[in-house]
C-alpha positions in Angstrom: -13.4 2.9 33.2 -14.0 -0.7 32.0 -17.4 0.1 30.8 -16.0 3.1 28.8 -13.4 0.9 27.2 -16.0 -1.7 26.2 -18.1 1.1 24.7 -15.0 2.4 22.8 -14.1 -1.0 21.5 -17.7 -1.8 20.4 -17.8 1.3 18.2 -17.8 0.5 14.4 -14.7 2.6 13.7 -12.5 0.5 16.0 -13.6 -2.7 14.5 -13.3 -1.4 11.0 -9.8 -0.3 11.8 -8.9 -3.7 13.2 -10.1 -5.4 10.1 -8.2 -2.9 7.9 -5.0 -3.5 9.7 -5.3 -7.3 9.3 -6.2 -7.0 5.6 -3.3 -4.5 5.1 -0.9 -7.0 6.7 -2.0 -9.7 4.4 -2.0 -7.4 1.4 1.6 -6.2 2.3 2.8 -9.8 2.0 1.1 -10.1 -1.5 2.7 -6.9 -2.6 6.2 -8.0 -1.3 5.8 -11.2 -3.2 4.7 -9.3 -6.4 7.8 -7.1 -6.1 10.4 -9.8 -5.2 9.0 -12.6 -7.4 7.6 -10.8 -10.4 8.7 -7.2 -10.8 12.3 -7.4 -9.6 13.2 -10.4 -11.8 11.9 -8.5 -14.9 13.9 -5.4 -13.9 16.9 -7.6 -13.4 16.3 -9.1 -16.8 16.1 -5.7 -18.5 19.4 -4.6 -16.7 21.3 -7.7 -17.5 20.2 -10.6 -15.2 20.6 -8.7 -12.0 19.0 -9.5 -8.7 18.6 -6.2 -6.9 17.6 -7.6 -3.5 21.2 -9.0 -3.2 23.1 -5.8 -4.1 25.2 -4.0 -1.5 28.2 -1.8 -1.0 30.8 -2.9 1.6 31.4 -0.1 4.1 33.8 -2.1 6.3 35.1 -5.6 6.8 36.4 -8.4 4.7 34.0 -9.7 2.0 34.8 -12.0 -0.9 33.5 -10.8 -4.3 30.2 -12.4 -5.2 29.2 -13.1 -1.6 25.5 -12.9 -0.9 24.1 -10.1 1.2 23.1 -12.5 4.0 26.6 -14.1 4.0 28.3 -10.7 4.1 26.3 -9.8 7.1 27.0 -13.1 8.8 30.7 -12.5 8.1 30.4 -9.3 10.2 30.9 -6.8 7.3 29.3 -3.4 7.5 27.2 -3.2 4.3 25.0 -0.8 2.7 22.1 -2.9 1.3 20.9 -0.5 -1.5 19.2 -3.4 -3.5 16.9 -4.3 -0.5 16.2 -0.6 -0.1 15.2 -0.3 -3.7 12.9 -3.3 -3.4 11.3 -1.6 -0.3 10.8 1.6 -2.3 9.1 -0.4 -5.1 6.9 -2.1 -2.5 5.9 1.2 -1.0 5.1 2.7 -4.4 2.9 -0.2 -5.3 1.1 -0.1 -2.1 0.6 3.7 -2.3 -0.8 3.5 -5.8 -3.2 0.8 -4.9 -4.4 2.6 -1.8 -4.8 5.7 -4.0 -6.9 3.8 -6.4 -9.0 2.3 -3.6 -9.6 5.8 -2.0 -10.4 7.3 -5.4 -12.9 4.5 -6.1 -14.5 4.9 -2.7 -14.9 8.6 -3.1 -16.5 8.1 -6.4 -19.0 5.6 -5.0 -19.7 7.8 -2.0 -20.4 10.8 -4.3 -22.8 8.7 -6.4 -24.9 7.8 -3.4 -24.8 11.1 -1.7 -27.9 13.2 -2.3 -27.2 16.8 -3.4 -28.2 19.2 -0.7 -30.8 21.5 -1.9 -30.5 25.1 -0.6 -33.7 26.0 1.2 -35.0 29.5 1.0 -33.5 31.0 4.1 -36.0 33.8 4.2 -35.4 37.4 5.1 -32.5 38.2 7.3 -32.8 39.8 10.8 -32.0 43.2 9.4 -34.7 42.9 6.6 -37.2 41.9 9.3 -36.4 44.8 11.6 -36.6 47.2 8.6 -40.0 45.9 7.7 -41.2 46.2 11.3 -39.9 49.7 11.5 -41.6 50.7 8.2 -44.8 49.2 9.4 -44.7 51.0 12.7 -44.1 54.4 10.9 -47.5 54.0 9.0 
C-alpha cells in the first residue's frame, strides 16, 4: 500500500495540483488586497466616501450608531455583515474572471500546438468486402 501511495504522489498530476493550490492561495491574498485596498475605496468614493467592508445591519443586541463591525461583534450584537459579503463577492468575481482568462489562453495555446488529425482512408467496410468476395465467387 505504501508503494502504491508513493507511486500516486510521484505522478505529475498530483505535483501540479499541489503547486496550483499553493499559487492559488497566494493569488487569493493578492486579489483580496486588490479588492479591499483598491477597488472598494474607489467604489466607496463613487458612492459618497463609504467603506463597504464595515457595513452591517443589526439583527439583535445593543449597538451604538457608527460602531465598527468588529466592535459590534465584540459587543455581542447579532449583525448581518452585508458589506463584507459584497467584498467577498467582488473577490470571487475577480478570481473567476482571471481564471477564465487563464483557461481561455491555455486552450488557445494548446490548440495552436496540436496537430490536426488527418483522416486516413479507412478502406472498404466489412460489408463491401463480403460483397466483393461473393461477386468474385459467382464468376
